[in-house]
FIGUVO-417844 format. One record per residue (C-alpha): x, y, z; residue in one letter. Coordinates in pm, whole numbers, plus 32768, in hexadecimal, padded with zeros to 4 digits. Each point is the difference from the previous one (the first is absolute). Example, Ala and Ser with C-alpha at 12.3 -4.5 7.8 and 13.67 -1.06 7.14 Angstrom:
<nodes>
84CE7E3E830CA/808981587FBES/
</nodes>
This chain:
<nodes>
80037FFC8003M/812480F38047K/80837FDB7EABV/7EAE804A7F6FR/7FDF813B80CBN/8160806F7F9AS/7FA67FB57E9DL/7EB380CE8023F/80A6812780A3I/810C80077EE2L/7EEE7FF37EF1I/7F4D811D80BBF/813E80D38011V/80517FAF7E93I/7E9A80507F8CS/8028816A8052F/817680237FD5S/7FF97FC47E7CL/80D5813A7FD0F/81407FAD7F62S/812A80D28047C/7FCB809C7E9FD/7EA5806E805CT/80708089814FL/810980C77F40F/7EED808F7F27D/7F2D804F8134I/812880A280A3L/807080D17EE3G/81477F4E7FB0L/808280237EA6D/80AF7EE47F32G/81558087807ES/7F987FDB816EG/7FF781728041D/7EFC806D80E2A/7F1480FB7FA3L/7F888013816AF/80B18017814DT/801D7EB280C0N/7F07806C80F4T/7F0080607EEBE/80487EB47F59A/7FC97F438132V/7EBC80AE804FE/7F917FB87E98A/804D7E91802DM/7F517FF4814DK/7ECA80887F54S/800D7F0A7EF9A/80247EE380F3L/7EE5807280C9N/7F2380157ED5I/80657E9D7FA6G/7FB07F878152A/7EAE809A8007Q/7FB17F7F7E95S/80727E9C8065S/7F3080038139S/7ED680727F45D/80257EF17EFBA/80537EE680EFL/7ED9805980EFS/7EF97FC67EEAQ/7F2A7ECF801DK/80A87ED57F47D/814C80AE7FE4A/80A57ECE808AY/7EFF7EE57FF3Y/7FC5801D7E77N/814D80697F9FS/816F7F807FE6A/802780768170L/7F0F7F038080K/807A7F84815AI/7FBB7E8C8002P/801C7F20813CL/81527F9C8068P/80817EB17F98S/800B7F948168E/7E8C7FDC8006V/7FE67F277EDBD/800A7EBA80CBS/7EEE809280ECA/7F2180407EC1I/804B7E9B7F7DT/7F897F72814CQ/7ED480D27FFEL/7FAD7F7A7EB9R/801E7E878079N/7EFB802C8109I/7EFF7EF77FBDP/7EEE80B17F46K/7EA27FC87F7AI/8013802E7E89G/80F181217FB0N/7F7980D9810FL/813B800280DDA/80E6804B7ED1G/7F2B811C7F90E/7FF280928156L/817F7FE98030S/804180A67EB1D/7F008115804CD/809E802E815CL/816F80137F71V/7F8880FC7F02E/7F5880C98102K/813A801480CEV/80D4806A7ED1V/7EF7810B7FAEL/800C80748171S/818580167FECI/7FF480C37EC2N/7EF680EC8083R/80D280468134S/811C804F7F1DA/7F1E81027F48E/7F9B809E8152A/817480168074A/806580AE7EB2A/7F2881208078K/80EB80288128E/815980077F61V/7FFD81697F90V/8070807F814BP/81127F008027I/808F805B7EAFF/7FC7817B803FS/80C47FE9813AE/81257F4B7F56A/7FEE81087EE0I/7FF4813480F1T/81277F6880BFG/80D37FF27EC4M/812F80D68017T/80A980B17EE1V/81177EFB801CQ/7EFF7EE67FE4D/7F5680A47ECCG/814780337F53I/80527E8E804AG/7EC27FA57F62I/803D80CB7EBCV/815C7F997FD7T/7FDE7E9B8074G/7F8E7EC97F5CE/7EBD7FE77F40D/7F537F71813BD/808D80FD80F8A/7EAA80938048A/7F697E9F803BT/81297FA780DCV/7FDE814380D5Y/7E977FD2802BL/800F7E9F8058K/810B805A8104D/7F358101809CK/7E957F607FEFT/803B7E808001Y/7FBE7FB28172S/7ECF80F68021Q/7F6A7F647EBAL/803B7E9D8083M/7F3E806C8139G/7EE4808D7F42L/7FD87EE57F12Y/80297EF38109Q/
</nodes>
């Protein structure tokens, strides 16, 4: 379950951190030579604004009904419960009643998990806003001049434990 939660958090962070460094260069007003058209402080403030907009947009999208359940982000039951489901299906039954009930029950649990993720998505904006607001000029420069995933790495470092608590 821990691996699935980690994967989910990573997917969420990536879903709104789709800014490549080239896109951030454009947002921050850097030309092709790397010469800044803004001060470092102005550039970092612009990046913070872009990241806040991305966080809000992602939260809005992921909190919609079926954002998880009927999508590639669907959260399944962990493989550890497969044996319990198999045992549930092996309960002596009249006709196919127990099998149908177990399948319905499993699907209701999966739906409930995904609905919970949609509800939690509404609560992530303050977590990301705090991380973004706390970003220093040095952090911002590191994101812009770093690897393509520098913004994702920064946000994961600053939000991971809070997001894990929220989604658990």
